[in-house]
N, C-alpha and C positions, 0 to 999 in steps of 0.2 A: 853687248856682243863682244866676245873675245876674238879679235881678228887674227891673233897669232895661232890659235887653234885651227881656224879655217885654213890659213896659209900652210900650216903643218900638214893638215889632211890632204890638201891639194898637192903639195910637194911629195908626200909619201905615195899617193896614188899615181902621180906622174913618174916617179922612180920605179914603181911596181910595173908600169907599162913596159919598161925596158927589159924586164924578164920574160916578156912575151907569154903571159899566162893564158891558159885556155879560158873559155867562157865561164866555166864554173868557178875557177879560182878568181877570176876578175870580178865576178858577181859577189863572191864572199868578201873580197877586199873592199869592194864598193859599199857593201852593207856595213862592214865594220867602220869604214870612213864616215858614212852618214851618221852612224850611231855616236861616234866620237865627236863629231861636229855638233850634234844636238845636245849631247850630254855635257860636254865641257866647254863648248863655244858660245852657248846662249847664256846671257846674263841679264836679269837674275835667272837662276836655274829653273828649268821648267819642271812641273810635277811629274812624278814617275808615271802616272796614269796617262798624261799627254804624250810623254816620250814613248810609252808602249803603243799608243794608238798611232803615232807617226811611224814607228818602226814596223807596225803591222801593215800599214799602207805601203811603205818602202819594200817590205818583203813580198807583198802581193805584186807590186810592179816589177820587181826583179825576177820573180818566178814566171810572170807573164813574158818578160823579155827572154828568159831561157827556153820557154816552151812555144814561142810564137811560130817557129818554122820547124819542119821535120829534120832539116839538116842540123840545126842547133840542138834539138832534142837528142839526136843521135850522138852528137859531140859530147854533150853533157852526160848522157847515159854511158858512153864509152869511158869517159873520165872517171865516173863513179865505179864502174866495173873494174877498170884498171887499178884504182886505189884499193879495192877490196881483194883483188886476186894476184896482183904483181908482187913478187917477193921483195922488190926494192922498197916497197912502202910498208913492210911489216912493222917496223918500229913506229912509224907515223900512225899506222892503223891502231896499234895497241895503245899508243899515247892518246889518240882521239877517243878510243873506247873507254879509257880510264878518265881522261880529262873532262870530257863533255858531261857525263853523269855527275862527276864530282863538282863541276861548276854549278849545275842545276841544283844539286843538293845543298851546296854552300849558300846559294842565293835564297833558297827556301828557308834554310836555317836562319840566315841573317835577317830576312824580312819578318820572320816569326818571333825573333828574340830581341830585335832592336826596338827601343822605346820610341814613340813618335816624337819627332823634333819639330819645333816651330820653324817657319821660314827664316832664312838668314837675314833677309831685309824685311823690315816691317812695312805693312801696307796700311793705307788709310782707307777704311771702308767708307766712312763719311766724315767730313771735317768736324773738328772739335767745335762746340758752340762757342761763339765769341763772348768775351767778358763784358763788352759794351756794344751798344747799337745806336744808330742815329735815327730818330723818328720825328718827322715834322720839324727839323732843324734843332732838335733837342737831343743831347747825348744822354742815354740811359745806361747806367752801370748795372748790368744784369746780375752780377755776382753778389751785389749788396741790396738789391731791391726785393721787396716782399711780393709774394705771389698774390695777385688781386683775387683769385678764386678761393684762396684759403680762408679769407675773411668771411666768404659766404657760408662756410661750414657751420658757423654759429648764427649769423644774422639771417640767412635765407637758405635753410637746408634743402628745400626743393630745387632752387637754382643750382646749388652746389651739386646735387645728385644729377641734374641734367647735364651740367658741364662734365662731371665724372663719366657719365654714360657716353658723351660725345668723345671724350679722350679715349675711353675704352674702345669705341668703334674705330677711331682713327688708328689706334695701336694695332688692333686685329686686322685692319685692312692693309696696313703698310709696314709694320715693324716686327710682328710676331714671327715672320718667316726666318729672320736671322737671330733675333734676340730671344725668342722662345716665350713660353707661357709665363715663366717666372722672371723674365728679363735677365737671364743668366747666360745669354749668348749660345743657347743650345737649340735653336730653332731648326726647322727641317732643312734649311739651306745653309746652316752654319758650317756643316762639314766641308762645303765647297770653298769656304773662306779660311779654314784652318790649315 
């Protein structure tokens, strides 16, 4: 967690309070502050889908806050009507009408043209197998030992086939979801780990 970002957001929102904004401006500032805190203050960075989900919840909560009483709804409605009709806000209105669609278009363009990037920090899905283990007080070097089932391939093909079937069953019960049918890491849940 990047505490400096959170402190910066809190200080900025505190300073914004001194401007005595109306409920709509305060809500927009709060939404931007929460977005900045989640986007830049959480380490490691959260996936965009999770950020979108959190911001949808925040948006719903803030809209509920704005519409909870008739008085606040009238205040917000009045602020919106004033923004659209008062000549003092003509430049801000034109800027908003140009800037907002441009930002949306840029975000769509960026998301469609950007190549997928792996996470900044690597994750361990499951630990790497050890090179040696202790069994009944004896250390076994796994990296140099022969597979005892491989010898059955020629000496007892039926037992080898049974062990192979058991391994196949275990793989399809536990491993295929992430590793996929061909052990290439393209299972049905692999997208959640990439």
